[in-house]
C-alpha positions in Angstrom: 24.0 15.6 18.4 26.0 14.2 15.6 29.5 14.0 17.0 32.5 12.8 15.0 34.1 9.5 16.4 36.0 6.5 15.1 34.8 3.0 15.6 38.0 0.9 16.0 38.3 -2.8 15.5 39.4 -3.2 19.1 36.2 -1.5 20.3 34.1 -3.9 18.2 35.9 -6.8 19.8 35.2 -5.5 23.3 31.6 -4.9 22.5 31.2 -8.4 21.2 32.1 -9.8 24.5 29.1 -8.2 26.3 26.5 -10.8 27.1 22.8 -10.7 26.3 23.1 -8.6 23.2 21.6 -9.8 19.9 24.5 -9.4 17.5 22.5 -10.8 14.6 21.2 -8.8 11.6 18.3 -6.5 12.6 14.9 -8.2 12.4 16.2 -11.7 13.5 14.2 -13.4 16.2 15.6 -12.4 19.7 17.1 -14.9 22.0 15.6 -15.4 25.5 18.3 -13.4 27.0 17.5 -10.5 24.7 13.9 -10.0 25.9 12.4 -6.5 26.0 12.7 -6.5 29.8 16.4 -5.5 29.8 16.4 -4.8 33.5 14.0 -5.2 36.5 11.1 -2.8 36.3 11.7 -1.3 39.7 15.3 -0.4 38.9 14.3 0.9 35.4 11.6 3.1 37.0 14.1 4.7 39.4 16.6 5.3 36.7 14.0 6.8 34.3 12.7 9.1 37.1 16.2 10.4 37.9 17.0 10.7 34.2 13.8 12.8 33.5 14.5 15.1 36.5 18.0 15.6 35.4 16.8 16.4 31.8 14.4 19.1 33.0 16.8 20.8 35.4 19.8 20.7 33.1 17.8 22.0 30.1 16.4 24.9 32.1 19.9 25.8 33.3 21.3 25.7 29.7 18.5 27.8 28.3 19.6 30.7 30.6 22.9 31.4 28.8 22.1 29.8 25.5 18.9 31.7 24.8 20.9 34.7 23.7 22.9 32.6 21.3 19.8 31.0 19.9 18.1 34.3 19.4 21.2 35.7 17.6 21.3 32.6 15.3 17.6 32.9 14.6 18.0 36.6 13.5 21.1 35.7 11.4 19.2 32.9 9.6 16.2 35.1 9.0 18.4 37.7 7.4 20.7 35.4 5.4 18.5 32.5 4.5 14.9 33.6 5.1 12.1 31.5 6.5 11.7 28.9 7.8 14.3 29.4 10.5 13.7 26.0 12.1 13.7 22.6 10.5 10.8 20.6 11.8 11.6 16.9 11.3 9.0 14.2 12.1 10.6 11.5 14.1 9.6 8.6 16.4 10.0 8.7 20.2 8.5 5.2 20.6 7.6 2.5 18.3 4.1 4.0 18.0 4.5 7.7 18.9 5.7 10.4 16.5 6.9 13.9 17.5 8.4 16.9 15.8 12.2 17.3 16.3 13.4 20.9 16.0 16.7 22.1 14.6 18.0 25.3 13.1 17.6 24.9 9.3 21.0 24.3 7.7 19.9 23.2 4.2 18.0 24.6 1.3 14.3 23.6 1.4 13.2 20.6 -0.6 9.6 19.4 -0.3 10.7 16.0 -1.7 13.4 15.4 0.9 13.3 12.0 2.5 15.6 9.3 3.9 19.1 9.4 5.2 21.6 12.1 4.3 24.4 11.2 2.0 26.8 13.1 -0.4 23.8 13.5 -2.8 22.4 16.1 -0.4 25.6 18.1 0.3 24.8 20.7 -2.4 21.8 21.8 -0.2 23.8 22.7 2.9 24.1 26.5 3.2 27.3 28.4 4.1 25.9 29.2 7.5 24.6 25.7 7.8 28.0 24.2 7.5 29.2 26.3 10.5 26.1 25.5 12.6 26.6 21.8 11.9 30.3 21.8 12.6 29.8 23.5 16.0 26.5 21.6 16.7 24.7 24.8 17.3 21.9 23.6 14.9 20.9 21.1 17.6 20.2 23.7 20.3 16.4 24.0 19.7 16.1 20.4 20.8 16.3 21.7 24.4 12.6 22.5 23.9 12.1 18.9 22.8 13.7 17.8 26.0 11.4 20.0 28.1 8.3 18.7 26.3 9.3 15.2 27.2 9.9 14.1 23.5 13.6 13.7 24.0 16.4 13.2 26.5 20.0 14.5 26.6 21.2 10.9 26.1 19.6 8.1 24.2 19.3 6.5 20.8 18.9 9.0 18.0 15.2 9.4 17.0 14.5 7.5 13.8 12.2 8.1 10.8 8.9 6.2 10.8 9.9 4.3 7.7 12.8 2.7 9.7 10.6 1.8 12.6 8.1 0.2 10.3 10.8 -1.8 8.6 12.6 -3.0 11.8 9.8 -3.0 14.5 11.5 -5.6 16.7 14.8 -3.7 16.9 13.2 -0.3 17.6 10.9 -1.9 20.2 14.2 -2.5 22.1 16.2 0.6 21.4 13.2 3.0 21.9 12.5 1.8 25.4 13.9 5.1 26.6 13.4 8.5 25.1 15.6 9.3 22.0 18.5 11.5 22.8 20.4 14.6 21.5 23.5 12.5 21.9 24.1 8.9 22.8 26.5 6.0 23.0 26.1 5.1 19.3 26.6 8.7 18.4 29.6 9.0 20.5 31.6 6.1 19.3 30.3 5.3 15.8 29.3 8.4 14.0 32.6 9.2 12.2 32.6 5.8 10.6 29.0 6.3 9.6 29.8 9.7 8.1 32.6 8.1 6.0 30.1 5.6 4.6 27.5 8.2 3.8 30.0 10.6 2.2 30.8 7.9 -0.4 27.1 7.6 -1.5 26.4 9.8 -4.5 22.7 8.8 -5.0 19.7 8.5 -2.8 19.5 4.7 -3.6 23.1 4.1 -2.6 22.6 6.1 0.6 19.6 4.1 1.6 21.3 0.8 0.8 24.4 1.7 2.8 22.4 3.0 5.7 20.3 -0.2 5.9 23.1 -2.7 5.4 26.1 -1.1 7.1 25.0 1.6 9.6 21.8 0.4 11.2 23.0 -3.0 12.3 25.9 -1.6 14.3 23.8 1.3 15.7 21.2 -1.2 16.9 23.8 -3.2 18.7 25.3 -0.2 20.4 21.9 1.2 21.4 20.9 -2.2 22.8 24.1 -2.2 24.8 23.2 1.2 26.2 19.7 0.0 27.1 21.2 -2.8 29.1 23.7 -0.7 31.0 22.2 2.8 31.1 22.4 4.8 34.3 22.7 8.5 35.3 26.4 8.0 35.7 26.8 6.6 32.2 24.7 9.5 30.8 26.9 12.1 32.5 30.0 10.4 31.0 28.4 10.5 27.5 27.5 14.2 27.9 31.0 15.1 29.1 32.7 13.2 26.2 30.3 14.9 23.8 31.2 18.3 25.1 34.9 17.5 24.9 34.5 16.3 21.4 32.8 19.5 20.3 35.3 21.7 22.1 38.4 19.9 20.9 37.2 18.6 17.5 38.6 15.2 18.4 36.8 12.0 19.3 37.4 9.8 22.4 39.8 7.5 20.5 41.8 10.4 19.1 42.1 12.1 22.6 43.2 8.8 24.1 45.9 8.2 21.5 47.2 11.8 22.0 47.3 11.2 25.7 49.3 8.0 25.3 51.7 9.7 22.9 52.3 12.5 25.4 52.8 10.0 28.2 55.4 8.0 26.1 57.2 11.3 25.2 57.4 12.2 28.9 58.8 8.8 29.8 61.5 9.1 27.0 62.4 12.6 28.3 
């Protein structure tokens, strides 16, 4: 789920103090502390088992109320946009395994479409698609990806094969767990990424900006998540994601608003 968030300089400073994260440019040789075994196997197995059980139960619970909404959206798209209703995107769930990620279609079809999305693709976004993207309803079909075991609620966003082929070492680390509908990098970095992409008017500029400016920071945050992930952290990320969608304000914005209200009460 692409949630709008700011990535502040203070946050970068805090992240840089975390040990055992390779902060070098993607593709550089990892240090000994950055080996692929980010945590003991027994602990990782218990966490992964609990995470998978939570994914299945939570997805089934959400499908009960959301199935009506999904059916209504599907009918509306069929009437207003025609077929296909769903956008089937080939993505990678591991360094070697590909799967089909499902979304409601929000753009005009283009058989030559490829690469990251920048301003050069904005003309293809439909009127209904803008609403679906703003409310994140276009992501709801990924509940079926979760039930199939292709995705999780929380994890790194699933990449294109071309990115995995270009940075195999980095994705060998970040794709140790299933890709997610939302994630730590999505939660705290995506608004900054959106600003970068919005300034790219051509496909070449979009790819260059994504490779040079976005991927390095996302790799670092995703590596941090792999080192620290737990069910408790996943629940926090899900809650912050829901609050971001409902309030249209990221974590940093809500925190600043809370501090401003606290200062106003003290002055009163």
